[in-house]
C-alpha positions in Angstrom: 7.1 -17.6 -22.1 11.2 -19.0 -22.0 11.9 -15.4 -22.0 10.3 -15.7 -18.9 11.9 -18.6 -17.5 15.0 -16.4 -18.6 13.6 -14.0 -16.3 13.4 -16.2 -13.2 16.4 -17.8 -13.6 18.8 -14.7 -13.0 16.6 -13.8 -10.3 17.2 -17.3 -8.4 21.1 -16.8 -9.2 21.6 -13.5 -8.7 19.0 -11.8 -6.3 18.3 -8.5 -7.7 17.5 -4.8 -5.7 14.7 -2.8 -6.8 16.4 -0.6 -8.9 19.2 -2.5 -10.7 19.7 -2.5 -14.7 18.3 -6.0 -14.7 15.3 -5.1 -12.9 15.0 -1.5 -15.0 15.0 -3.7 -18.5 12.7 -6.3 -17.5 10.2 -4.7 -15.5 7.4 -6.2 -17.1 8.8 -9.3 -16.9 9.4 -8.8 -12.7 6.0 -7.3 -12.7 4.5 -10.3 -13.8 6.5 -12.9 -12.1 6.0 -10.4 -8.7 2.1 -10.8 -9.1 1.8 -14.2 -10.1 3.9 -15.3 -6.9 7.2 -16.3 -8.5 9.0 -14.1 -6.6 8.9 -11.8 -3.8 10.8 -9.1 -1.7 9.2 -10.4 1.3 10.8 -12.8 3.9 10.1 -13.6 6.5 7.2 -10.9 6.8 10.8 -8.6 6.1 11.6 -6.5 3.0 15.0 -7.9 2.5 15.5 -5.2 -0.9 16.3 -7.4 -3.5 13.7 -9.2 -5.6 13.9 -13.3 -4.6 12.5 -16.4 -5.9 10.2 -18.2 -4.4 9.5 -21.7 -3.6 6.4 -21.1 -6.1 8.8 -19.7 -8.7 10.9 -22.6 -8.3 8.2 -25.1 -8.5 7.0 -23.3 -11.9 10.8 -23.5 -13.2 11.5 -27.3 -12.5 8.2 -28.0 -14.2 8.1 -25.6 -16.9 12.2 -24.8 -17.5 13.1 -28.4 -18.9 16.2 -28.2 -20.2 17.5 -25.0 -17.9 20.0 -26.2 -15.3 20.5 -23.8 -12.5 23.7 -23.9 -11.9 24.7 -22.7 -15.1 24.9 -18.3 -16.5 
């Protein structure tokens, strides 16, 4: 789960375009995060063209990502 949390942290710090190298390299984790509702490309009913972490994803990282600081890279 540590890699999954790192992917969420990275997407939170740097929203990713659909075809970015990061998304391609972590396609399985990005797909899982999207299917779990931890990231989305739809905000305010519109496709924004980037994966961004959701409130549910932030809560998940807060609960399970002990020791992970969002400001740190």
